[in-house]
N, C-alpha and C positions, 0 to 999 in steps of 0.2 A: 742328382733329385730320388727319389725313392718312389717306386712303382705303387701304384694303387692296386688294392685287390680286386679284383675281378668281380663285379656281383651280377646276378643274373637274376631272372625274375623269385621275388622271395617266396620263400615255403615256409612260411611263418604265420599261425594264426592272428586274428585281429583282435586280442585282449590283452589288456592291460602290458603294452609294449614301455610306452613313457617310462623314462626319460629315453630310453635306447631306442634308435629309430629300425627301423624294421628291415631295412636292408644288411647293417650288420647284423641282425640276428639270423639272419638269411645265411650271412657268410658264416656263422658261428655254427646253424646248424650241418653246413657242411664239412665244414672240421669235425662234429661228430660222427659223420659217415654215410651214405648216401640214403634219399626216402626218411631223413630225420626232420623231426616239425619241432619247434619251440612253441608249446602249446601256454605256457604262463611263465611272466618274471615278475618277481616280487621283489623289494628296496630290502636288505637286510640294513637294521639298526644298527649304531657306531660308526668308527670308519673314518679315522684321522688322516691314517695315509694312502685311507684310496675307498673309491665310493662300489660296494660287495653287492652284487644281485643272486637272486636263488631262480634258477630257471628251471622248469618241470619240462622236461623232452619226451617227444614220443619218436621211437624207433621200430623198424621192423620186427626187431627181438622183444620189444618189450617196450616200459616207461623207462627213463633213469632221470634223476636227481644231480646237477650240479651245482657248481658254483662260478660266476665270472668277477673277478676282482681287477678293474681299472686301478691304476694309480693317480694319484693326486698329482697336478703339475705345481712347481714353485716351491711346496713343501719341503721337498728332497731333492736327493741326486735321484730323479723316479729310474733311468734307463739303469745304473749300479744297482741301486737298491731293489729293484723289480728281477735282474739276472740275479744275484744274489740268493735270493728267497727262493727261487726257482728253484737253484741248487739246492739248498737246506731242504725244500720240499723233495726233491730226490733221493737222496740221502736215508731223508726219516721215512721213506717209503718202504725202508728192506729193514728196519728196526722192530719191526711187530707192534710200534706203536700206534695209538688209531688219532693219526693225523689225515690231513686231505692227501690223495692222490692226485699228483701234476697231471693234465692231460694235455694241456697246448699251450705254448707259449710266443705272444706276438711284441716284438721292440716299439710297436708303433704305428706300422702299415695302417691297420683295420679304423681305429679311434685316434690316432697321432700321438697317443701317450703308452707306457708298456700297460701289458694285460695279460690276466693268465685263464685258464678256464681249468678248477680243481672239481674232485667228488664231490657232493657233499655227505658228511656223514650223518648218521642220524641223532635224534636227540636235541634238546635246547638248552641254553644255559639255566641255572638252579642258581636264585639269589638269596630266596628264604626258605629256606629246607625246614623239613615239620622236626628231626632229629640235628640239629647242625652240629653236635659233636661227634655224632659219627660220619656227619657228610663233610668236615674238615678234615678227616683222620683218613678221611680216602682221595682228598685232595692232597696229601702229606706221600701219601705212596704213590702217585701218580708221579708229583716232582721227582721224587726220588728215583722214580725208574728214569725219567731225562736223564737225571744226575750220574746215573751208571752207564750209561752208553759209552764205549768204545772212543777212548779220546781221540785216537788215530782215525778213526773216522772223518771227524770233522775238523779238525788243526787246519783244513785247506782253507775253513771259511775266514778263518783271521776274527781278529776281535769285534769289528764292524764299526759304523762311525757312531753309535750309539756309545759303544762302551769306552771308546777314546773319550769320553767326555768323566768317567769315572776313575776314583773316587772323586777329584770336585778341577778341574781343569783351570777355575777363578775364584782366588780366595777370598779376592775383595768384592764380587760380583754375589756368588755363594754365599759368603754373609749377608749381603743386604738382603738375598732373599729371604733369609730367618726372621733378619728382624724384620722386613713390610709384613710377613706372618704377626707381629705382636711378638716373638722371641728374641731371648739374645742371641744373637748371628755371631759375635766374636765368641761367644762362650763355646757354639756349637762347634766354629770351625777350630777352635783351639784341642778340643776334646776328640776330634776324627784325627787330629795331626799327632797327638798323645797315642792316639790307638793303631798309628801305621803299620805297628811291625807285627798286626795281627794279620797283616797278609802276605808276609814269609811263613806262614801255616795254612794260610787258606785252601782248600781243595780247587783246583783247578777244573773246571769240567766245563761240556757243554749246558750254556744255558738258555731257558726260553725269554728271559730278558721283560716278560711281561704280564708273568703267570697269575692271574686272578682269576676268578668265580666266573667273569664274564667271558673269559677264555675256553672256559671248559663245557663241553655238552654231554647231557645226563639223557641213560633211557634205562627206565625201569630201576631207579637209585643204583644204578654202577655210571660210570665215568663211558662215555661211548667216544669221544673225540677235546681232541686237544686242535685248537686254531690258533692263526693270529702268530705269525711266525715269522713277522716280518724281520724284527729287530735281535732274533736269537745270536747269539755269538760264543765264542770259546770265553769262559771267562771265569768267578766263582761262584758255588754252589750256594756259598754263605750269601751270598749277594740276592738271588735268586728266592729264598728261602725265605730271607727276611724282607724282600716286598711284596710278598704272599703275607705274612704278618702284619706289615702294616696294614695292608688295604683291608687285613679280615679284625684288626684292631679296632680302623674307622668305620666302616660297614657294621660290624656285630658288636663284639666287647674283647677284653681281656682272657675270657675265659673260652671262648672259643678259637680266638687266635693260639690261647696259649696248647691248648688239645692240639691243633695243628702242628703246632712246632714241636712238642713230645713225640706226636707221631715220625713226623720226618725225623728227628735226632734219634730214634727206635730204629726206622725203617735204612737210614742212609749210612748210621755211622759218623754221619759231618755235626759237630755240635753247635755251633754257628755260634763261636764264643770268640771276644766275649760281645752278647747280644747289645750291649750298649752302642757299641761300635758298630756293627753292621746296622742298627736303627737310623743312628744319626745320618751315616751315609745315604741309606734310601730315603729317609726323611726327604731329603730334597727334590724326590721326584714329588711330591705334593706341596711343596712350598713352591711362592708364598699364601696359597690358597686352596685350603685343600679342598673345598667346598665343588673346584672346577670338576671334581671325581664325582660328581653327584648326578649329571644329565645320562651317562651310561647307566648307571645304576636304576635311575628313574624308569628311562626305554625298556629296561630288564623288569620292570614292577615293583622295586622299592620306593614307593612315594611314600613312607613313611617317615624316611631320610633327611634330615634340612641341614641347612647352610651352618647354622649356630653351632648343633650335635658334632655336625664334622670337624666343624674348628677348633673347638673343646677338645675333642676328641685327641686329634691332632696335637694340641699344647700339651695335653696329659702325655699323649704317646712322647715326646720332646724330652719335656721334665724328668722323664721316669729314667730316660738312657741320658742325660746328662747327670741326675743322680747318680747312676749306675759307673758314668765315667769318674767318679770325685769320690768314690766309694772306697 
């Protein structure tokens, strides 16, 4: 039986503590140092794999801003996944990329599930910029920086459970996903199978695996942080770039997505070819209903996006890729 942490009299301001308990926050305050007080707790939007809260902390040396991440039960092997992300963040902290610094890790003694404290990066996601072309180009440059990290530093983390499902783990099921979206699922799978040779020439690198505007923080028109490294893995740079390209096609338009892809190719030297192949591979992430991607965008302020528009753009995206496959 695991020992429960020792919880003494709480040193926590009595404001906005729910849904976390005051005694739990008191223990976190002690983790951060003596005479430390947590003065504000704020739930952050999103988070399928975990609950995320921003904590404002008062210390003898001044205020601090940190993030508490608690992994959700039943969705994943939370213990293994949490420890893996902790290792990834530790490796990233030495790279110079604007990523959260890991401060504390708990396998489940305090909350019953794995949790970690991270530094809170400045800025916020920007999903409706005044200059979307420049915005997309800067997204591309930062992704190229990730893919340029020395492979040997990250080989030990392996492919990860998400990457093992790619390109397709179950042909019949994946065909049905596209069919359920109103597309020709068999044609999609047949095209992907014809394009498998592209994997031989692909650029293997460390990849974020969920690189989209909601995971990028901005401050004064510059990228200030890249967050949510839960699914990061060793994989293909082309996949990572094509995934962001898909997201921009669905949330913006082909002009903005094309600007992203052009800048990424120029900076990274990765051609992301054949584009139709990588487009079909990543399209599985949005099937059968790309409208499920709406909620995170709406939480970030993109209330103009609609289910109908998202589905129409997804159909256009997949059909354009199929035309490329047959051309």
